[in-house]
N, C-alpha and C positions, 0 to 999 in steps of 0.2 A: 505495498500501500503505499502509497508515494506520500512521503513526508508534510510536503508541503500543502498534500489539500487536507490532510488531515487535521490542519490548521488553520488551513481558513474555512471548513467546517464545522468546527468549533468556532470560532469569532458569530460564523454564520446563524447557527445556531444561539448564540447570548445576544446577539441582531432581535431575531423573531421572538426571544424571550424580552422584549424590551429592555432590557440590560440586568433584570429580575437576577441579581447574586444567588434567592435561596432555589428558584427556580430553574435557573442554567446549574449549579450544583448537583442539586436533583436525577437531571436529564441527562448529566453527566455521570453519574452513579448508574443509571438503570440506564448504559450502553451505546447512550445517541454521540460518545467520542468520538465515532467514526461513521460515518455514512451509510444510511441504507441502501442509497438507490441515484442518479443525478439529481442535483435541487430546481425543489421547484419553480425556485424564485432567487435572481440572483440576489448578491450577496452586494447590500447595498453600502461604495465606499463613504459613506455620515465624518465630517472630523472626529467625533467621536468615535464611528468606528478605527481608523485610521490609527490616532491615539494610542489605542488600547492592542490594538495588535502592532502597532509598535514597541509598544515598552513591551508588552509579552516578547516579542523578539529577541530584546534585549537582555531582558532575562533568561529567555531558553540559554542563549550564545554564551551569560554571563555565567552564570550555571557551569556549564561548558569549559568555557575555558577554566576558569578552575579548578578542575578536577580534574581534569588532562594535564595539569599544569601541576598539582598535587600529587597525581597517579601516573605516570608517565614521562621519560626522560626525553634529549631529544626529537628526532622528525617522528618518533613514536607520537611527539606530542599533539602535533597537529592532526595524526593519522585519529587517534582521539578524541581532538575536539568535536570532529565531522559526524563519525561512529556517537559520540554524546549527541551535542548538536538536533542528528538526524533521529535518538533514541527518546529523549526529549517532545520531541511533534508530536509524540500520540499521548500528552499528556498536558498542551501545551493551559490547554483549560484550567490547569494549577498557577500558570505564568498570565490570563487573564484577570482570573479572580482576585491577584494577587497587583494588575493595571490597574483595576478599575478600582478596590478599597486605595486607593493611592491616590488618582486620579477623584474621585468625590467631592472634596472639594473644590476643588478649581470648577470639575460641572455642573456643582450645586449651586455654584457664583455666576456662573453664565446662565442658568436658567434664570434663577432671579434679574439680571439684569435682563434677559431677553422680554419675561411675562409685568417687567415694567416699562420698556418702552411700549408695549401694547396695552396695556394703562393709559399709560401718558397718549397713545395715540386716539384712543377711546374717549379720551375727555376731550381732546380736541374736535371730533362730530359732536355738529349744533343736531340739534333736538332730532334723534336716533333714535331707532328704540330696539328692541331686543327681541327678540321669541325664538327661546334654549325650549334643544329636544333633550328628554331624558327617558328610560327606559328600556327594558330587557331586550327587547326585539322589536321591529317597526320604523325606525327611527329615518333610516335614511330613505323608506319611503314615503315619509312624513315630512320630509326635509322639502323634498322637492319639487310636493303638494304642493304644500305649504306658497312656497318659493312661486311656484305658478299662480299661483294663484291670484298675490297679492301684485305679483312684477306689474298688471294693471290700471295699476293706484299710484305706486312708491317703486323710488329706487330701491330692490332688492341686492343686497349683496347677502350670499352662502358660502358657507363650509368646505370642503371641496371634499371629500370622500376620504375618512380613513385620518381628516384633524377635527380630534376632537379632544388633544389634554390640552394643561393651560399653556404651555410652551407652544403647541401647535398655534391653538390658536392667539397665539399671541403675534407670533409670527405672520398668521395670516391678515391682524389688524393690521399692522405694521408693513407689507406688502400688498397688499390686495386690497383691503376696504380705501376708496376714496373720499372726499368731503361732501362730496353731494352724496354720498349714500343714503335712506333714510329707515329703511328697515335692513336688519342686522337674523341671519336667520343661521344658528350656527348648531350643529351636536354634539349634547355632553356626555362624553365617552365613563363609562367608571369602570372597573378592579374591584377599589376598595373602599369602606365607609373613606369620609371625607372629599373623593375625586372629584364631586363633584359640588361641591362644598368651596372647595379654591378655583372653579370655575366661575362660580356664580360672584365670588369675590375681583375675579378679573373681568368680567361680563356681564355684570346683573340683569337680570330678566326685567324685563313687562307683559310679558308672558310667561308660563314654563309651561312645556306639557309634558306630563309625562301616558309613553305611547304603549305600557303596561309591562308585566313585574310576570318572572320566570326562572327556569332552572341555570339561564345563561352566566359564567361565573361562580355560577353557583360552586365549583370547585376553591374560588381566593373568595368568594364575600363566603361564606361557612354555612347558611341560611338563609330557605326565602325570606326571612324578616327582616336577617342585613339589607339585603337587595330590595328592599320596601325602604327602609330607613336610609341607604344609600341614594338613592331614584329619588324619591322625597326632597330632600338635598333640594332640588331642584326647587322646589314649591317653596322651603321653608325658609329660603335665604335669594328667596329672590328680592327685589323692589319693596319698596310700602303699598302695597294699592296694588302690588301686580297679580294679572289672572291666573291661575291655573283652572287650566284644559284638561282636559283628564277624561283616559280612553274606559266608558259607561260598559264596556261591553266587557271588560280586563274584570275576571273575579277579584280577585287580590290587588283592584287599584281601590277596585269601590272600597273591598274593606281594610286596605288601613286608611284610603282617605280621612278618615274621623281624626285620625290619629294625629298628624302633621297639617291640615288646615286648619286650626285652631283660629276663628273667626274670618279665614283670606276667601277674596272673594276668588269663587268657580261655577267650572261651567266642565259638564258633561259633555261626547260625543257619544254614538256612535248607532252600528244597523240599529237596534232594538231600541235607542234614547230619544222616545216619544218628550221632555221636551225643550227638543234643541230647538231652537230658531229656523234651519237647515231640516229638512230633509231627499233621501231618494225615492221613489218611484218609482215602483217597472223595473227591477234590474233581468239584465238580460244576460247572458255567458254566451259568445260564440263559441261554434267549435272549430272552427279553423285556427283558432289560438290568436283573435286579430284582439281580443280584449274583453270590455262591458259597457254595456250601454245601457242608458238608464233615465231616469226623468228629474232636473231640481227645483226647487222648491224653498222657498221660505213662508213666515207668517203672514205675506202683506200676498203674492203671486207664486205662480210657473211659472219660470225660466228657461220651462224650454225640455229640448233631449239632447244627447250630450255621448261621447263615446269618450273611453280612454284606450290605450293600449297596457293597459295595467291587466296581467291572468288574475292575481289575489283579488281576492272579495273584501279586501281588507281595505281594500284601495278607495271602497267606498266610504266603507266610514270616514277613512284619513278626510276627501274632501268635503264633507262637512266640518270636523271637528279644523280646517284649514278655510274655510269661508267662515263660520267663527268667527275665525282670528281673523280673520280683513275685515267683516265687519266693524269688530271691536275699535281697531283699529283708524277706524271710519272711511273703507272702502264700498264705493255703491254695488250694491247688487248686481245691478248690467256688466259689471269692469268684472266680478268678481266672479258670473260665471263666466266671461269671456276670456278667460287666466284658466277656462279648463280646457281649452284645447293647446296650451304650451305645455298639459301633464305628457311627456316623451318614457319610453322607455326607460328603466334600470338597467346600466347593465348588471350583469351575474346574481340581477336576485328575478326572478324567470321572466327572464327576458328569454326573446323565441328566436333563432341565432338562421339564417336561411339561407338550408340545406339543397342538396338538387332530390331526382328519387320521391320528391313527395315524403319527405323524410323530417318529420318536424321537432328539433329539437328545441328543447328548453332550461338555461343553464341559471340555474338558482346557486350557485357553489358560495355567492355568499351569503348563506342566510343556515345560518346554524344555532337554530333555534328553536327548541317544540314546536311555537303556535308558528312558528312561519313552515316547517318542517309540515307540522299537518294540513296547513292551508297547500301549501305543492302538491299534498297526498291527494288529496281534493278535487284537485288542477286535472291532474292528473284522469283521477272519475272522473272526471268533467267531460273527457278527453276519448268521445265510445266511438265507435267505429274505425279504431287502430288498434293496432297491440303499441301495450303501453309499458315498457321499460320505464323500470328505473332503475337510477345508478347511485350509491354512494356509499364513500369509509364510516359513516353516523358522525357521531356530532362527540366535540370534546369539554368539558373543564362542565357535566355534570355533579360531581361529586357522587354523594352516597345513593344518588336515582340516576345513578347509572345505567341498574339494570335493567328497571322500572320503566323505564323512558324509554328506552330501543327494546325491549316487548311488547313496548304496547305503540312503537313506533314500525314492528313489523305486523302487528293484530291486524294497525289498519289497511297497510302495505297490500295484504293479502287480498281482500277487498278492488283495493284501486287498480293492482298491477298485478303482468301475468307473467312477467316476468323480474327478476330482483337481482342485479349486477354487484357484488361485496365487495371491499376489501380486506384483507384478513390485518385485521388488528383487533384490539384490547375489547372491545365495545361489538365490532358486527356481530358477532356469537351469543350475539343476544338476541340481536333482530332476526337473525333465523329462528333462533326458541320460537320467538311471537311465528314468526312466520309458521312456523311447522303444527305450532298449539291452535290455531285458527284454519290447520287443513291445505296449508299452501301446498302444489305437489311440492317432495327435492327434488324433484331434473330442474323444474325451475327456478332455482335456486343457486346461481352462476359465483364460481370463487376466483381471484386473482389477487397475486400476492403484492400489487403495487396497483396504486393508479392510474399510471402510464400504460399497464399492462390492459387492464380494465379498460381503459380509454379504442387501448387498438382493440380489443373484442370485439365491444361494443360495432366499433365502425365495420367488422367482419360480420357477423350476423345479424346486424341490421337491416329493412329492405322494404321496400316502394311502401307509402301509409305512415309507418311506423312513427311512434310518438316515446324522445327519448328523454330523459326529465333527468339531469347531472345536479345529485343534491351536495352540497356542498364540497368545500374542499381544507379538506389536512392541509396545514405544513408542519415544514419537517422536523416539528421540534414534539409534535406527537408520533405516538408506536400504540 
């Protein structure tokens, strides 16, 4: 095994773990110090990655030089140095840990500088209003829909995908938000208690959206109660008088709200939320995979019929929530309705990918939570008249509910799918258990060792008229 490739793989895993040293240490101990397959994503040479890699090499070569000098003489010393340096590449992760600890003070100071600049930039924006979106699932879809419906009335700027931490949001504020911005639509990410509070301190919301609560990141958050407390920080630490816009279709959101609202202004949205100012009528799913049609109305009038190129039924609820926010901020009903035309498909989230031979491919590879997966399975079940193929490695970070969630997933798949393609890992056996328990034929469960092999295998067995749904995509730091 190439020593350099081993070292590069180990810093790649550290980057995938967001430089969390305890999790990185666990991955190395579990055997991920060596690559199991070609990298799914490239290593991004950020300044931090470069610094840690160079420091790691320094300590690696320093130790190799000291040992070769102490143990060997003359020309053998250089040979020994080369041998020791190559051998230490297999434990390069130890040098990375040392480097990360030593670099922490400088890294912390630099992050605080970036966040401080973001705060200064926000203060320089006159009368800008902030719509913050928090939740275990559905944040990106809601963000895109809200930005579309607000865009006809305001100058809207939204955070790019994967920008949802204080440092990322601060950089976005500094680099991408112009002085004429009127509404900022910001996604709030969370791994641990206090994460969303820090975001609120950086960019306090005028509207805080809670899209839902489930087992996403349960491995880190520990319990659903902690998940709820973390997500509702978006409500607790919003501006005084801010509106809390809550998904009334999510039982955990409804059940938790009373603990955190404390008299704050709140409104609920959802397909079953009759108190909402906005309503969707006559929803119709298009079996060709082109999306949903529906009628939109508010308390005053019917605003017409519309179509969105999104496959998940939850998008209809998001339309209602986003419309309510736009109304709260002063947009005219007609402008809100016309903004629906700006709603577009979201990459890697139930996205239809054009193919040949009448094969319908649905890319849901960025969907990694139980609610989103359940909706994806329902979408697959609606596409009758085609052979329905479901491809997945399962979900990650579901903690103590890992087995239960994946068995339930298998049971639901047994009804919706005709062929299930699984990647061998720590959770897919539970999906197979759920499939078998529900009476799904054993010969319709196909196994592959890697995601690449699964994709190649599906490509070989697909035929005209099939629908293939790719669900989730594990990064290389999971096994």
